[in-house]
N, C-alpha and C positions, 0 to 999 in steps of 0.2 A: 646656325646659318648654313654649315657645310651639310648637316643632315638634311635640311629642306631642299638645297639644291640637289642632293642625291636622289631624293624622293621624286622632285620634279623630272629630273633626267630619265628615271624608271618610267615615269608617267609618258613622257614624250616616245620612249621606245616602244610601248605598248600601242600609242596611236600610230606610230609608223608601221607597226605590224599589221594593224587593221587596215591601213590605207594600202599596203602592199598585198594583202589578201584580196582586197577589193569588195566593194558592196554593190550589189546588183540594184540599180536604180528601179527596176521594175518589181522589186520585192514587195509582196504585199504587207509585211510585217511593220514598215515604217509608217508612222502617223505624224499627225501636226504636233503632238506633245513632244516627240523626239526632236523635230525641227525646231521647235521653241527652246529645247533644252540646249541644243547646240548653239542657238543664237546666244543665248544667255551665256553659255561658256565662252563664246567668243568676246563678248562685252566685258565679261570679268577678266579675260585674259589681258585685253586692251587696257583696262583699269589698272590691273596689276603692273604692266609695263610701264605706264606712267608713273604709278608710285614708286617703282623700283629707280627710275630715272631721277625723281625728286629726291629719294633717299640718297642716291649717289651723289647728287650735287650738294645735299647737306654735309654728307661725310666729307666731301672735298674741302669745303668751308671750314668744317671743325679741324681737318688734319693741318690746313694753313694756319689756323689760330693756335694750334698745338706747337707748330714749327716755330711761330713768332714768340710764344712764351717760352720755348726751350732756349732760343737765341737771347732772349733777356736774361734768363738765369745764367747762361754761359758768360755773358758780358759783364754781369754784375758782380758783386764781392762773393769771395768764396765762403760757402757756409761753414767749412771747418774753422776758419779764422774768427768767424763771427760767434761760433759756439764757444771756441778758447776764450775770447775777450769776455763773454757773458759769464763763463765759468769763473774766471779770475775776478770779475766784480762781485760774483757771488760769494766767493771765499773771503774778500775783504768785507763785504756786509756782515757776513757771519762773525768774523772776528771782532767787528764794531758791537754787534749784538751781544756777544759774550762780555765784552768789557761793561757794556751799558747795563748788562744784568747784575755783574758784580757791584757795580756803583750802586744800582738800585736795592740791592741786598743791604749794603752797608748803611745807605740812607735810611732804609726800612728800620735797621737795628737801632740807629741813633733816634729815630723818631719814637721807637717804642721805649727807649731808655728815658727820653725826655717826658714822654707821657708818665711814666712810672714816678719821675722826679717830681712833676706836677701834682701827681695824686698824693705823694708823700707830703709835699708842701701845703696841699689842701687839707690833709688830715691834721697837720701840725696847726694851722690857723683854727681849725675847727675845735681842736682840743683846748685851746686857750679861750674860746669864747663861752661865757656863762658857765665856767667850771667844767667845760668839755662836752661833746655831743656824742651820743650813743651810735645813731644811725647816720653814718656819713653819706651813704647813697641818697638819702633824701635831699641833699644839698647840692647835687651834682650840676643842677641848672643855675646855680649861684656863681657868678663870675669870681675870678680870684681877686681882682680889684676891690669887689664889694665886701669879700671876706677880709682883706687887708684892712679896709677902712674899719670895719666893725672890730677887728683885732685891736687896732690902734686906739679907737674909742674906749674899749674895755681897759686898756692899759692906761689911759688918761684917767678914767673913772676910779681906777685902782690907785694911782698916785694922788688924786685929789681925796679920796677917801682916808688914805694914810696921813696925808697933811692935816686933814680936818680933825682927824683921831687925835693927832699929836697936840694940836692947838687946845682940843677940849680937855686935855689932862694935865692941867698946871701943876696939880698936886705931886704927882709922880715926878715930874721935871724939876720941881722945886726940891724934893728930897734928895734926888740924885745930885752929883756934882756937875758943875757947869762943862767939864772937859767931856764927861760921859754923854751929855745931852747933845753937845755940838758934833760929837763923833758918830752919834746914831743919825743924826740929821744928814751929815755929810755921806754917810753910806746909803742912805736912802735916795740922796740926790745922784750919787753914782750909780746906783741900780736903775734908777729910771732913765738916767742918760744912757746907760749901756742897753736897756730895752729899746729906747728910741734908735740908737745906732744900729742894733740888731735888725730891727724892722726895716730901716732904710736900707740896710745891706740886702735883706730879703727882697725888698723892692726892686733893688737894682739887678739881683738874680733873677728875679722873675721876668724883668724886662728883657734880659739877655736871653732867658730861655724862651720868651715869645719870639724874639728876633730869629734865634737859632731854629725854631719850628717853622717860621716863616720861610726862612732859607731852605730848609729840608723839604717843605711842601713845594717851593719853586723848583728846586732840583728834581723832585720826584714828578712833577708835571713836565719839566724838559725832558726827563728820561723817557717817560710814557710817550711823549710826542716822537722822541728819536726812535723808540721802539716801534711805534706805528710806521714811521717812515721805512724803518728797516723792513717791516714786514710787508709794505707796500712794494719796496724794492725787490724783494723776494718773489712776491707775486708777479711783478713784472718781469722778472727773469724766468719764472716758470711759464709765464704766457709766451714769452719769446721762444723759450725751448720748445714748447708745444707746437707754436707756429712753424718753427724750423723743421720739426717731425713731419708735421702736416704737409709743409712745402715739398720735403723729399718724397713723401708718399703720392702727393699729388703729382709731381714730376713723373715718378714711375708709373703710376696709373695712366697718366696723360700718353706715356710712351706705349702701354698696352693697347689703350684705345685706339693709338694710331696705327698699330699693328693690325688690330682687328678691323678698322675702318678700312685699311687697304685691302685685307682679305676679303671683307663684305663687298668692297667695290668690284673687286675681280670676280667674285661670285655672281654679283648683280648683272655684271656684263654678261656673264655666260648664260644666265638666266633669260637676259632680254634677246640674245640670240637663239636660245631654245624656243622662247615664246614666239618670235617671228617665224621660225620654221613651223612651229606648230600651227600658227594662224593661217600661213599658206595651205597647208594640209586640210585645215577645215574649210577654207574657201572652196577648195576642190570637192570636198565632200558635201557642201552645200549645193553645189550644182546637182550632184545626183539626187540630193533630197528634194529639190524642186519639182523633178518629174515623179517622184514617187508621192509627193504631197497631192498632185492632181488625181492619180489612181486612188489615193486614199479618200478624197472627197467623193468620187464615184462610189466606191465601196460603202461610204457612209450614207449616200442617199438610198442605196439598195437596203442596207441595214435599216434604215429609218422606215422604209416600207414594210419590210419584214415584222418590225415591231409593231407596226400599226395593225397589221393583220392579226398578229399575236394577241394584241390587246382586245381587239374585236372578238376573238375566240375566248379569250379569257373572261369577258364580260358576260358572254352566252353561257359559258360553263357556270360562273357565277350565279347567275339567275336560276338555272337548273339546281344547283345545290341549295340555294335558298328555299325553292319549292319543296325539294326532299326534305330538307331539315324542317321545314313547317309540318310536313305530313308526320315525319318521325316524332315531332313534339305532341301532335294530336294523339298518335298511337300510344306515346308514353302516358298522356294525360288519362285515356281510356283505360289503358291497363292499370294504372294507379286506382282508377275508381273500381274496376273489378276486384283488384286485391283487397280494397277496403270492404266490399259487399261480401266477399269469401270470408274474410276475417270476421265480420258480423255474423254470418250464417254458421261459422265455426263456434262462436261464442254462445249462440242460441241453441245449437246442437247440444254443446256441452251442458248448458243449463236444463235442457229437456232430458238429457241423459241422466244427470244427478237426480232430477224429480222423479223419474221412472224407477231408478234404483231406491230411492226412499220410499215410494209407494210399494214396490215389491217387498222390500223388507217389512214395512207396517203390516202388510196384509199376511204375510208368513207368520209374523208374530201374533196377529189376531186368530189366524187359523189354528196355530198351535194352542193358543190360549183357549179357543172354543173345544178343541178336542180334548184338552185336559178337563175341561169343565164337564163335557158330555161323559167321559170317562168316569169321573168322580160321581156323576149323577147315576149312571148305569150301576155303580157298585152299591151306592146308597139304595137304590130302588130294588136292587136284587136282594140285598140283605132284608129290606123291608117285606118283600114279598116271598121270601124264602119258606116262610111257615105256610103260606097259601098253596104254593105250586110244589111242595114237596121237595124243597131245597134245590130247585133248578135255578139257574142264572136268568136273567132278563133277556139275554140274548137267545137263549134255548126256548123260550116261550113263543108259541105261534099263535097269531091271531087269525081267525077264520074270517070269511066273507061276511058273515052277519055281525062280526065285531066281538065274538065270544073267544075263548082260549079253547085251542084244540088239544087233544090228548097227546100225550108224549109217546114217541115211538120207542122201539127197543133200543138196546144199548149200542148195537152195531149200526143201525140206522141213525141214531142219535149222533153217533161220532161222524158219519158221512155228512149228515145234514150240517153239523157244527163246521166241518171243513168247507162246504159249499158257502155256508153263510159267511164265513170268515173271508174266503176270496172275494164275496161280493161287498163285504164291507170295506176291504182294501181297495177294491176298484172305486167304490164310491168315494172313500177318502182321497184317492188320487185324482179322481175327477173334480172334487172339491179344491184340491190344492191347484189344480190347473185352472 
């Protein structure tokens, strides 16, 4: 908040400097855009002033609400005493929880002992049924009352079988003395009575164990309920403690907010004063802007006329440029056609050149071949005519105008003639080559 106020104060100083320097209302640089900008700034400043006033009112209301809450906290109970009372309650609940946990452990141990005794009693009953049972775990779903009933039936069957066997053996009883027979019967009766009494005693013990198990289960349920209540009390105490801490933090934060709100209110009042001064300066500046706006409109009309003239000139120049571009495109097309024609002429010239070179080489080959043939013919003919002309060569023989062979000159003359004829033959060969 303070930084914003400093920035705004600096802006206000800059505006004051501009107003102090003065702005010439006749300056041509001021336009309608600048005027609209100043009007928008004035509207924005007015809106900001209204918002700052609303914020100041809201802050006043909040400060009053905070003061009322602080008065309520001061007039209410002391937070320290409340914290002390709740801590004492927490200690008492903790002691109760310790005692309950100890009782729970003892009852749990008793329950385990009673379960072990019941298991032993179950094994004892199963061992007496049908000569003993190997897998005790297979009969865990059978209740103790059913097992006891089966054991009693087994005992009754055994007694009846013993009595029947005693009655079915008169020969042995007759051979024995009467005293021994009566003694054995008395012993059997005593044993059966003892078995029945032991079974009844076991039934009574079983009932007591069941009752004790029921009591222990009830005690466990009660202790669990008490533990749950104790845990709920601890949670309530923790909630109260957290609420106390939150209340203290809230009171501290509310005090800080109150101080900030008061500081913000002072800063907002200063800003409102600065905004009012700034608005007055802007109103003075608007008066100067009104005159500059009229001149700006006149300059705008002149500029529009100049723009129209420039547009007309631009359109004429564009037309000329279009014509020139058309001529240039035509010239480019003609040049392209000429280039194509020159390229064709070059190709034809190269073809003709290659043909001439080929014909020249072929003619040279044919001339050379004909010369070689003529030379060979001369030598052959000279050899053939050597005997007739005195050993002279064919080139040395001269033919007269009448078609006959002329006489041979002397040796010197023959040499000169040979030289002359040799030059003539060379000239003829060169002319033939050309």
